[in-house]
C-alpha positions in Angstrom: 120.8 72.3 103.7 117.8 72.5 105.9 114.4 72.5 104.2 112.2 75.6 104.3 109.4 75.7 106.7 106.3 77.9 105.9 103.1 78.7 107.8 100.3 77.0 106.0 97.0 78.7 106.5 95.2 75.5 105.6 96.7 73.6 108.5 97.2 76.7 110.7 100.8 75.7 111.5 104.3 75.7 110.2 105.1 72.8 107.9 108.2 71.7 106.0 108.0 72.5 102.4 108.9 70.1 99.6 107.5 70.4 96.1 105.0 67.8 94.9 107.2 67.3 91.8 110.5 67.1 93.6 112.5 70.1 92.4 109.8 72.2 90.8 107.6 74.4 92.9 104.4 75.5 91.1 103.3 78.8 92.5 100.2 81.0 91.9 99.9 84.6 93.2 96.6 86.5 93.2 97.3 89.5 91.0 95.9 93.0 90.8 92.5 94.2 89.7 93.6 96.8 87.2 91.0 99.5 87.6 93.3 101.9 89.5 96.9 102.2 90.7 98.2 99.6 93.2 98.6 101.2 96.6 101.6 100.5 98.8 99.5 98.1 100.9 98.9 96.0 97.8 102.5 96.2 96.9 103.6 94.9 100.3 101.7 91.6 99.4 103.8 91.3 96.2 107.0 92.0 98.0 106.1 89.1 100.3 105.4 86.8 97.3 108.7 87.9 95.8 110.7 87.1 98.9 109.0 83.6 99.0 109.9 83.0 95.3 113.4 84.2 95.8 113.8 81.9 98.9 112.7 78.9 96.9 115.3 79.6 94.2 118.0 80.2 96.9 117.2 76.7 98.2 117.9 75.3 94.7 114.2 74.8 94.0 113.0 75.7 90.5 109.8 77.8 90.4 107.0 78.1 87.9 105.2 81.2 88.9 101.8 82.4 87.5 100.0 85.6 88.3 96.6 86.8 87.1 95.5 90.2 85.9 91.8 90.7 86.9 90.3 92.9 84.1 86.7 91.8 84.4 84.2 90.4 87.0 85.5 91.9 90.2 82.4 93.6 91.6 82.4 96.3 94.3 80.8 93.9 96.8 81.8 90.4 97.9 78.1 89.7 97.8 78.2 89.5 94.0 76.4 92.9 93.8 77.3 96.4 92.6 79.3 97.6 89.7 82.2 95.8 88.0 85.3 97.7 89.3 86.6 97.9 85.7 83.5 99.6 84.4 83.5 101.9 87.4 87.1 102.9 86.6 86.2 103.6 83.0 83.3 105.8 84.1 85.6 107.7 86.5 88.2 108.5 83.8 86.1 108.7 80.7 87.9 105.9 79.0 87.1 102.4 77.7 87.5 99.5 80.1 90.2 98.1 77.7 92.1 101.4 78.0 91.8 101.3 81.8 93.0 97.7 81.9 96.0 98.4 79.7 97.0 101.6 81.6 96.9 100.2 85.1 98.4 96.8 84.1 101.4 98.7 82.7 101.5 100.9 85.8 101.5 97.8 88.0 104.4 96.3 86.1 106.4 99.5 86.3 105.9 99.6 90.1 107.0 96.0 90.7 110.1 96.6 88.5 111.0 99.6 90.7 110.7 97.4 93.8 112.9 94.7 92.3 110.0 92.2 92.3 110.7 89.4 89.9 108.0 89.0 87.2 106.0 85.8 87.1 106.8 83.3 84.4 103.2 83.6 83.1 100.9 86.6 83.2 97.3 85.6 82.5 94.4 88.0 82.0 90.8 87.0 83.0 89.4 88.4 79.7 91.8 86.1 77.7 90.6 82.9 79.4 86.8 83.1 79.2 86.7 79.7 77.4 88.5 78.0 80.3 86.2 79.7 82.9 83.0 78.6 81.0 84.4 75.0 80.8 84.9 75.0 84.6 81.3 76.1 85.2 80.1 73.4 82.9 82.0 70.8 84.9 80.6 72.1 88.2 77.2 72.0 86.7 77.7 68.4 85.6 78.8 67.6 89.2 75.6 69.0 90.6 77.2 71.9 92.4 75.4 74.8 90.7 72.0 76.4 90.5 70.5 79.2 88.4 68.9 82.5 89.6 67.5 85.4 87.7 71.0 87.1 87.7 73.4 84.2 87.2 74.7 80.8 87.9 75.7 80.2 91.5 77.8 77.7 93.4 75.9 75.8 96.1 78.3 75.7 99.0 76.0 73.5 101.1 77.0 70.6 98.8 80.6 70.7 100.3 81.3 69.4 103.8 84.6 71.2 104.0 83.8 74.6 102.4 85.1 76.4 105.5 88.4 74.4 105.9 90.6 77.4 104.9 88.8 80.1 107.0 88.2 77.8 109.9 84.8 79.5 110.5 81.7 77.5 111.5 78.3 78.0 110.0 76.9 80.1 112.9 79.8 82.5 112.8 79.2 83.0 109.1 75.5 83.6 109.5 76.1 86.0 112.4 78.7 87.9 110.4 76.8 87.9 107.1 76.9 91.4 105.6 74.8 90.6 102.5 71.2 90.2 101.5 70.3 86.6 100.5 68.2 87.5 97.5 67.8 84.3 95.5 70.8 82.6 97.0 70.2 79.4 98.9 73.0 79.9 101.4 74.9 83.1 102.6 78.2 81.7 101.4 77.0 80.8 97.8 78.7 82.8 95.1 78.3 83.7 91.5 80.1 81.7 88.8 78.6 83.5 85.9 76.6 86.7 86.0 74.0 87.6 83.4 74.3 91.0 81.8 71.6 93.5 82.7 68.7 93.5 80.3 68.4 97.2 80.2 71.9 98.0 78.9 74.8 96.4 77.1 78.0 95.9 79.2 81.4 96.9 77.8 82.7 93.4 78.6 80.3 90.5 78.1 80.4 87.1 76.3 78.0 84.4 75.1 77.7 81.3 77.3 75.5 78.2 77.5 73.5 80.1 80.2 73.2 83.4 78.5 75.2 86.6 77.7 77.2 87.7 80.7 80.6 87.6 82.4 82.5 85.4 84.8 82.5 85.8 88.6 85.7 87.2 90.1 86.6 84.0 91.9 86.3 81.8 88.8 89.3 83.2 87.0 91.9 82.2 89.5 90.9 78.6 89.8 90.5 78.2 86.0 93.7 79.9 85.0 95.9 78.3 87.7 94.7 74.8 86.8 95.4 75.6 83.1 99.0 76.6 83.7 99.9 74.6 86.9 97.7 71.5 86.8 95.0 70.0 88.9 97.2 70.2 92.0 100.1 72.5 92.7 102.3 73.7 95.6 101.7 77.3 96.7 99.0 79.9 96.5 99.6 83.4 98.0 97.5 86.4 98.7 96.4 88.9 101.4 94.7 87.7 104.6 91.5 89.4 103.3 91.2 86.7 100.6 91.0 83.8 103.1 87.3 83.9 104.1 85.8 84.6 100.6 88.0 84.6 97.5 90.3 81.8 98.4 87.6 79.7 100.0 85.6 80.0 96.8 88.6 79.2 94.6 89.1 75.9 96.5 85.4 75.1 96.2 85.5 75.6 92.4 88.8 73.8 91.8 88.1 70.8 94.0 84.5 70.7 92.9 85.5 70.5 89.3 88.6 68.3 89.4 87.8 66.1 92.5 91.5 66.5 93.5 92.1 67.2 97.2 94.0 69.1 98.3 94.0 71.4 95.3 96.8 73.5 96.7 99.4 72.1 99.2 100.4 75.4 100.9 98.2 78.5 101.3 100.3 81.5 102.4 98.8 84.9 103.3 100.4 88.3 104.0 99.1 90.7 106.7 97.9 94.3 106.0 99.9 97.4 105.8 98.0 99.8 108.1 97.9 103.5 108.8 96.9 105.1 112.1 93.4 105.4 110.6 93.1 101.7 109.6 93.7 99.4 106.7 95.0 101.0 103.5 92.4 101.2 100.7 92.0 102.6 97.2 89.9 105.6 98.4 90.5 108.8 100.3 93.6 109.7 102.2 94.5 106.1 102.8 95.3 105.7 99.1 99.1 106.0 98.9 100.8 104.8 95.8 104.5 104.3 95.0 104.7 107.5 93.1 103.6 109.3 96.3 106.8 108.0 97.9 108.9 108.9 95.0 107.5 112.5 94.9 108.6 112.9 98.5 112.1 111.8 97.6 112.1 108.2 98.6 113.7 105.5 96.5 111.2 102.6 96.0 113.8 100.3 97.5 113.5 102.1 100.8 109.9 100.9 100.9 111.0 97.4 100.1 113.6 97.6 102.9 110.8 98.9 105.3 108.7 95.8 104.4 111.7 93.5 105.2 111.8 94.9 108.8 108.5 93.1 109.7 107.4 89.5 109.3 104.9 89.0 106.5 102.4 87.6 108.9 102.5 90.7 111.1 100.8 94.0 110.5 103.1 96.8 109.4 102.2 100.3 110.4 103.1 102.9 107.7 104.1 106.4 108.6 106.4 108.9 107.0 108.6 108.8 110.1 108.8 105.0 109.8 109.7 105.3 106.1 112.4 107.9 107.1 113.8 105.4 109.6 113.9 102.7 106.9 115.7 105.1 104.6 118.3 105.7 107.3 118.8 101.9 107.7 119.1 101.4 103.9 121.6 104.2 103.6 123.7 102.6 106.4 123.8 99.4 104.4 124.9 101.3 101.2 127.5 103.2 103.2 128.9 100.0 104.6 129.0 98.3 101.2 130.9 101.3 99.7 133.3 101.2 102.6 134.0 97.5 102.0 134.6 98.2 98.3 137.3 100.7 99.2 139.1 98.4 101.7 142.3 97.0 100.2 144.0 95.2 103.1 143.5 91.5 102.7 142.2 89.4 105.6 142.8 85.7 106.3 139.3 84.7 105.3 137.9 81.7 107.1 135.6 79.5 104.9 134.1 78.2 108.2 133.2 81.8 109.2 131.7 82.5 105.8 129.7 79.3 106.0 128.5 80.2 109.5 127.1 83.5 108.4 125.4 82.0 105.4 123.9 79.2 107.6 122.5 81.9 110.0 121.0 83.8 107.2 119.5 80.7 105.5 118.1 79.5 108.9 116.2 82.8 109.2 114.9 82.6 105.6 113.8 79.0 106.0 112.0 79.7 109.2 108.8 81.0 107.5 110.6 83.9 105.8 111.8 85.6 109.0 113.2 88.7 107.3 113.9 90.8 110.5 116.2 87.9 111.6 117.7 87.8 108.0 118.5 91.5 108.1 120.1 91.0 111.5 122.2 88.2 110.1 123.3 90.5 107.2 124.4 93.2 109.7 126.3 90.7 111.8 128.2 89.5 108.8 128.9 93.1 107.5 130.4 94.0 110.9 132.6 90.9 111.1 136.1 92.3 110.7 137.6 88.9 110.6 136.5 88.7 107.0 137.9 90.8 104.2 135.8 93.5 102.6 135.7 91.5 99.4 134.3 88.4 101.1 131.7 90.4 103.0 130.6 92.1 99.8 130.4 88.7 98.2 128.2 87.4 101.0 126.0 90.5 101.0 125.4 90.1 97.2 124.6 86.4 97.9 122.1 87.4 100.6 120.7 90.0 98.2 119.4 87.2 95.9 116.6 87.2 98.5 116.6 90.7 99.9 116.4 92.3 96.4 118.0 95.6 97.5 120.4 95.9 94.5 123.4 95.6 96.7 125.6 94.6 93.7 124.8 97.9 92.0 125.7 100.1 95.0 128.6 102.4 94.0 128.7 101.2 90.4 127.9 104.7 89.2 131.2 106.5 88.3 131.9 109.5 90.4 133.2 112.5 88.5 136.9 113.4 88.9 135.9 116.8 90.2 134.1 115.3 93.1 137.0 112.8 93.8 139.5 115.7 93.9 137.3 117.7 96.3 137.0 114.7 98.5 140.7 114.2 98.6 141.2 117.9 99.4 138.7 117.6 102.3 140.5 114.5 103.6 143.8 116.4 103.8 142.0 119.3 105.6 140.6 116.8 108.1 144.0 115.3 108.7 145.3 118.8 109.4 142.3 119.5 111.7 141.2 122.3 109.4 137.6 121.8 110.2 136.4 125.0 108.6 137.8 124.0 105.2 136.6 120.5 105.7 133.1 121.6 106.3 133.1 124.0 103.4 134.3 121.4 101.0 131.7 118.9 102.3 128.9 121.4 101.6 130.4 122.1 98.1 130.3 118.3 97.4 126.7 118.1 98.6 125.6 121.0 96.4 127.0 119.0 93.5 124.8 116.0 94.3 127.1 113.8 96.4 127.5 112.9 100.1 130.8 112.2 101.7 130.7 109.8 104.8 133.7 109.7 107.2 134.7 106.3 108.5 137.7 106.3 110.9 140.7 107.4 108.7 139.0 107.3 105.4 135.8 108.3 103.6 133.2 107.0 101.1 131.2 108.9 98.5 127.7 108.3 97.3 125.0 110.1 95.4 122.7 112.3 97.4 
């Protein structure tokens, strides 16, 4: 079996993947900030991480997967300024920050379940790991990498020669592109490790520390919690491309600055944006589309998953309702084909070599940096191969679905009422007698009862509408 090859942001090229520990891949995904619903652009990133995780398992590599829940410290500005997003959410809805965190954490978990995204082995909340975050700041302080200002403890990025190794930016580019006021910071790229609580009011979330009452910086949680659960060095870290320049660069600085281990993470993998005609999707205004929005318009969440599979994770995917409708049609074609194969009774002389060829083609696409468009094409080539029996094609489709996550095995498992089956048989007789008026009338009757009949040559299939 060929080894998977992934694009590593750190090296800016595709590299063969092999776990540090042999057969166990230790894997961290940046999770949601739970101050609002995850929009479908956010969810595309988690579908990408899910495909990656499933592909490792498909390659007989065990996975230990950790995902954080950011429930404190994520300010509205990357410049370590502005309101904490959690407190802003609490003010917006008239609830406590703890209620906001619980509600949107549960909502996120419900969304990923609808999308067939496998849960991580470990969920970890920032608020439940304050001790670990304080310990990491202490270590950075001991190593001479911090300084104190009036509003917090900051990381001095000038102490690292390779701070920009993930982003690839040089100092002048960063200065030219700086969007923040320096304030008391020594360098534009310095960032907060621990923020002091305002003196004029008490925050809903704050803790004692050696430096004063306050709360951790957003970047700190990921490095502290991933090290706790995955060790000083691990295999894969994923996130969106918007994390490369700031959040992930700061994670690396903290982790390698506190442990001395380089590289901290072997593979950095980043997913591209889902975009609308009006630009990047965001949690504000008309660009804020959540999974429930799709459901309210009659789309199965798995249609959105299928849509995400039609583009490579490192390519922008443009969302429109027309594009989602096209994805729905593609997904329905797969379901219709699977139902047709389930009803085929005639045995074929299945060739093990042919089956192996189809699986090898599919696996080659998967292992070439998760090329899902090619993987879908391999699925269709296999489904159309009449040299294989319907049973064997279904078996392969279910095998491929271990990565695709489209619930292929469940297609057609719902029992169809006898009344519908009788009507469908009557319609088939009408079709054979070329009684098109009766055939059309029965088809409409079947549809009114919540089912769709699809004609395939000299037979038909039934499915729920």
